[in-house]
KEKE-3310 file (N, C-alpha, C; in steps of 0.2 Angstrom, whole numbers, plus 5000, padded with zeros to 4 digits):
npx = (5984:5983:5987:5977:5966:5970:5971:5957:5951:5957:5952:5938:5938:5943:5932:5922:5925:5926:5912:5907:5910:5903:5894:5878:5864:5851:5842:5839:5824:5822:5832:5841:5840:5838:5824:5823:5836:5838:5829:5835:5840:5841:5826:5815:5801:5784:5770:5753:5741:5728:5720:5711:5715:5728:5735:5739:5750:5766:5784:5798:5811:5815:5823:5826:5829:5835:5828:5838:5836:5826:5819:5811:5807:5807:5814:5808:5814:5809:5796:5781:5786:5791:5803:5820:5824:5813:5804:5795:5789:5789:5783:5790:5784:5788:5785:5778:5774:5769:5762:5759:5746:5753:5761:5770:5782:5778:5763:5757:5747:5748:5745:5746:5749:5761:5767:5780:5789:5794:5807:5813:5813:5803:5790:5773:5761:5748:5741:5735:5734:5733:5734:5729:5718:5709:5707:5717:5717:5731:5741:5756:5771:5786:5802:5817:5833:5847)
npy = (5186:5200:5205:5201:5208:5221:5222:5220:5231:5242:5239:5241:5255:5261:5257:5264:5277:5277:5275:5286:5295:5294:5300:5308:5303:5308:5323:5330:5334:5340:5348:5364:5367:5377:5375:5380:5379:5365:5361:5366:5365:5354:5348:5335:5335:5329:5333:5337:5344:5341:5333:5322:5315:5306:5308:5321:5323:5330:5330:5338:5349:5358:5372:5375:5388:5397:5413:5426:5438:5438:5431:5419:5415:5406:5404:5397:5391:5389:5386:5378:5375:5386:5391:5393:5406:5412:5413:5407:5414:5407:5406:5399:5389:5380:5364:5368:5376:5391:5398:5414:5423:5428:5434:5427:5423:5431:5433:5422:5418:5413:5402:5394:5379:5369:5354:5348:5333:5324:5320:5329:5326:5326:5335:5339:5346:5357:5368:5383:5388:5402:5405:5415:5412:5406:5397:5384:5369:5362:5348:5342:5333:5334:5328:5327:5328:5318)
npz = (5187:5190:5179:5169:5175:5173:5159:5156:5162:5155:5142:5145:5149:5137:5128:5134:5131:5117:5114:5119:5110:5099:5086:5086:5076:5074:5078:5093:5099:5111:5114:5111:5098:5084:5075:5062:5057:5058:5048:5036:5020:5005:4998:4993:4983:4983:4975:4974:4965:4963:4974:4973:4961:4955:4944:4943:4950:4953:4953:4961:4967:4981:4990:5007:5018:5033:5036:5038:5042:5051:5066:5066:5053:5037:5021:5006:4992:4975:4977:4974:4961:4954:4951:4956:4959:4965:4980:4994:5009:5025:5042:5056:5070:5083:5077:5066:5051:5044:5030:5026:5017:5001:4987:4974:4961:4950:4950:4956:4969:4986:5000:5016:5026:5035:5042:5052:5054:5069:5068:5059:5045:5036:5029:5029:5019:5016:5005:4997:4980:4969:4953:4946:4939:4947:4962:4968:4978:4986:4990:4998:5000:5008:5007:5016:5008:5011)
capx = (5978:5983:5988:5971:5962:5972:5968:5950:5950:5959:5947:5932:5939:5943:5926:5918:5927:5924:5905:5905:5912:5899:5889:5871:5861:5845:5842:5835:5819:5822:5838:5839:5842:5834:5821:5825:5843:5837:5826:5838:5843:5837:5820:5811:5793:5779:5765:5747:5737:5721:5721:5707:5718:5735:5738:5741:5756:5773:5790:5803:5815:5815:5828:5824:5835:5833:5828:5843:5834:5821:5820:5807:5805:5811:5813:5807:5815:5806:5790:5776:5790:5791:5810:5824:5824:5807:5804:5789:5791:5786:5784:5790:5783:5789:5786:5773:5776:5763:5764:5754:5745:5758:5762:5777:5783:5774:5756:5754:5745:5749:5745:5745:5752:5765:5769:5786:5789:5799:5814:5814:5815:5797:5785:5767:5759:5741:5741:5731:5738:5729:5738:5725:5712:5705:5711:5718:5720:5737:5744:5763:5775:5793:5806:5823:5839:5852)
capy = (5189:5207:5207:5201:5213:5227:5222:5221:5238:5246:5238:5244:5262:5262:5256:5269:5283:5277:5275:5293:5300:5292:5306:5306:5304:5312:5330:5329:5339:5344:5353:5371:5368:5381:5371:5382:5375:5358:5359:5369:5360:5352:5343:5332:5337:5325:5338:5335:5350:5339:5327:5316:5312:5304:5311:5328:5323:5332:5329:5343:5350:5365:5373:5378:5391:5402:5420:5428:5445:5437:5425:5413:5414:5403:5405:5391:5393:5385:5384:5377:5374:5392:5393:5394:5413:5414:5409:5408:5415:5404:5407:5393:5389:5373:5360:5370:5381:5395:5403:5419:5425:5431:5434:5425:5421:5435:5432:5417:5419:5406:5402:5387:5376:5363:5351:5345:5327:5325:5318:5334:5324:5326:5340:5338:5352:5359:5375:5385:5392:5405:5408:5421:5410:5402:5394:5376:5366:5358:5344:5340:5329:5336:5323:5330:5324:5316)
capz = (5188:5190:5171:5166:5177:5170:5152:5156:5164:5149:5137:5147:5149:5130:5125:5136:5128:5110:5114:5121:5105:5093:5084:5086:5070:5075:5081:5099:5099:5117:5114:5109:5091:5080:5070:5055:5055:5057:5041:5031:5015:4999:4999:4987:4984:4979:4975:4970:4964:4963:4978:4971:4955:4955:4937:4944:4954:4950:4958:4960:4973:4984:4995:5013:5022:5038:5034:5043:5045:5056:5071:5065:5046:5032:5014:5002:4985:4970:4980:4968:4955:4951:4950:4962:4960:4968:4986:4998:5016:5030:5049:5060:5077:5085:5071:5062:5046:5041:5024:5026:5010:4998:4980:4972:4955:4945:4950:4960:4976:4990:5008:5018:5032:5035:5049:5052:5058:5075:5066:5055:5039:5032:5030:5026:5017:5013:5004:4991:4975:4964:4947:4943:4936:4951:4968:4968:4984:4985:4995:4996:5005:5007:5011:5016:5005:5016)
cpx = (5977:5983:5981:5966:5964:5970:5961:5948:5952:5954:5940:5932:5939:5936:5921:5919:5925:5916:5903:5906:5908:5894:5882:5868:5855:5846:5837:5830:5819:5827:5836:5841:5836:5831:5822:5832:5842:5833:5829:5841:5839:5832:5817:5804:5789:5773:5759:5742:5729:5721:5717:5710:5725:5738:5741:5747:5762:5778:5795:5807:5814:5821:5825:5830:5832:5833:5832:5841:5828:5822:5816:5804:5810:5810:5813:5808:5812:5799:5785:5780:5790:5798:5814:5825:5818:5806:5797:5792:5786:5788:5784:5789:5783:5790:5780:5776:5769:5765:5758:5752:5750:5758:5769:5777:5779:5767:5753:5753:5745:5747:5744:5749:5756:5766:5775:5786:5794:5806:5817:5816:5809:5793:5779:5763:5752:5742:5736:5736:5733:5734:5735:5719:5708:5710:5711:5720:5725:5739:5751:5766:5782:5797:5813:5829:5844:5859)
cpy = (5196:5209:5206:5206:5220:5228:5223:5228:5243:5245:5242:5252:5264:5262:5262:5276:5283:5277:5282:5297:5298:5297:5303:5308:5309:5318:5329:5335:5343:5348:5360:5372:5372:5376:5373:5379:5368:5356:5362:5364:5359:5347:5341:5333:5332:5329:5335:5341:5348:5332:5321:5313:5312:5307:5318:5329:5326:5331:5334:5344:5357:5365:5377:5381:5396:5409:5424:5435:5444:5431:5419:5412:5410:5405:5398:5393:5387:5382:5383:5376:5380:5395:5395:5401:5416:5410:5412:5409:5411:5405:5400:5394:5382:5369:5362:5376:5384:5399:5407:5421:5430:5430:5432:5423:5425:5433:5426:5418:5413:5408:5395:5385:5370:5360:5347:5339:5328:5323:5324:5332:5324:5332:5339:5344:5352:5366:5376:5389:5395:5408:5413:5419:5405:5398:5387:5374:5361:5354:5342:5337:5331:5331:5326:5325:5323:5317)
cpz = (5188:5182:5168:5168:5174:5162:5151:5157:5158:5144:5139:5147:5141:5127:5127:5132:5120:5110:5115:5115:5098:5092:5084:5079:5070:5079:5087:5099:5105:5118:5112:5102:5088:5074:5063:5053:5054:5050:5035:5026:5009:5001:4993:4988:4979:4980:4971:4970:4964:4967:4977:4965:4956:4949:4938:4948:4950:4956:4956:4967:4975:4989:5001:5017:5027:5034:5039:5046:5050:5061:5070:5058:5042:5025:5010:4995:4981:4973:4974:4961:4951:4949:4956:4964:4964:4975:4990:5005:5021:5037:5052:5067:5079:5079:5066:5057:5044:5036:5024:5019:5007:4991:4978:4964:4949:4945:4953:4967:4980:4997:5010:5025:5031:5042:5048:5057:5064:5073:5061:5047:5034:5034:5026:5025:5015:5012:4998:4986:4970:4959:4944:4939:4940:4956:4967:4975:4982:4991:4993:5002:5003:5011:5010:5013:5011:5013)
residu = (UNK:UNK:UNK:UNK:UNK:UNK:UNK:UNK:UNK:UNK:UNK:UNK:UNK:UNK:UNK:UNK:UNK:UNK:UNK:UNK:UNK:UNK:UNK:UNK:UNK:UNK:UNK:UNK:UNK:UNK:UNK:UNK:UNK:UNK:UNK:UNK:UNK:UNK:UNK:UNK:UNK:UNK:UNK:UNK:UNK:UNK:UNK:UNK:UNK:UNK:UNK:UNK:UNK:UNK:UNK:UNK:UNK:UNK:UNK:UNK:UNK:UNK:UNK:UNK:UNK:UNK:UNK:UNK:UNK:UNK:UNK:UNK:UNK:UNK:UNK:UNK:UNK:UNK:UNK:UNK:UNK:UNK:UNK:UNK:UNK:UNK:UNK:UNK:UNK:UNK:UNK:UNK:UNK:UNK:UNK:UNK:UNK:UNK:UNK:UNK:UNK:UNK:UNK:UNK:UNK:UNK:UNK:UNK:UNK:UNK:UNK:UNK:UNK:UNK:UNK:UNK:UNK:UNK:UNK:UNK:UNK:UNK:UNK:UNK:UNK:UNK:UNK:UNK:UNK:UNK:UNK:UNK:UNK:UNK:UNK:UNK:UNK:UNK:UNK:UNK:UNK:UNK:UNK:UNK:UNK:UNK)
# end
């Protein structure tokens, strides 16, 4: 009987430690994780410059990274598919991103807002772009590459 009890006890202790070492997949929004770090990486973009028409949809990629010179800003390379050498600056507050009016890519004026989902894998965007010949309302869905 002692031998069975010892085997059961060893198995229970082993499984406790194995379960404790399992990595968590999702980022806990209640921890002190910098949202900018959670959203850093390559994102797939599904963008529509004319929300009433599906024919104006385009698909491309952007890269989001923290702006290391500030505490709350990110850099979005290839914003509006203007090239990886151009980036939009966004201010992150909790799970919201604000792009203040700015010029990028040699004459494109942009501004708008994004909302980050609680799992940090999707950003829903509404922004305006003026390439110099009139303002366009744009909606986009960013999905993080895994």
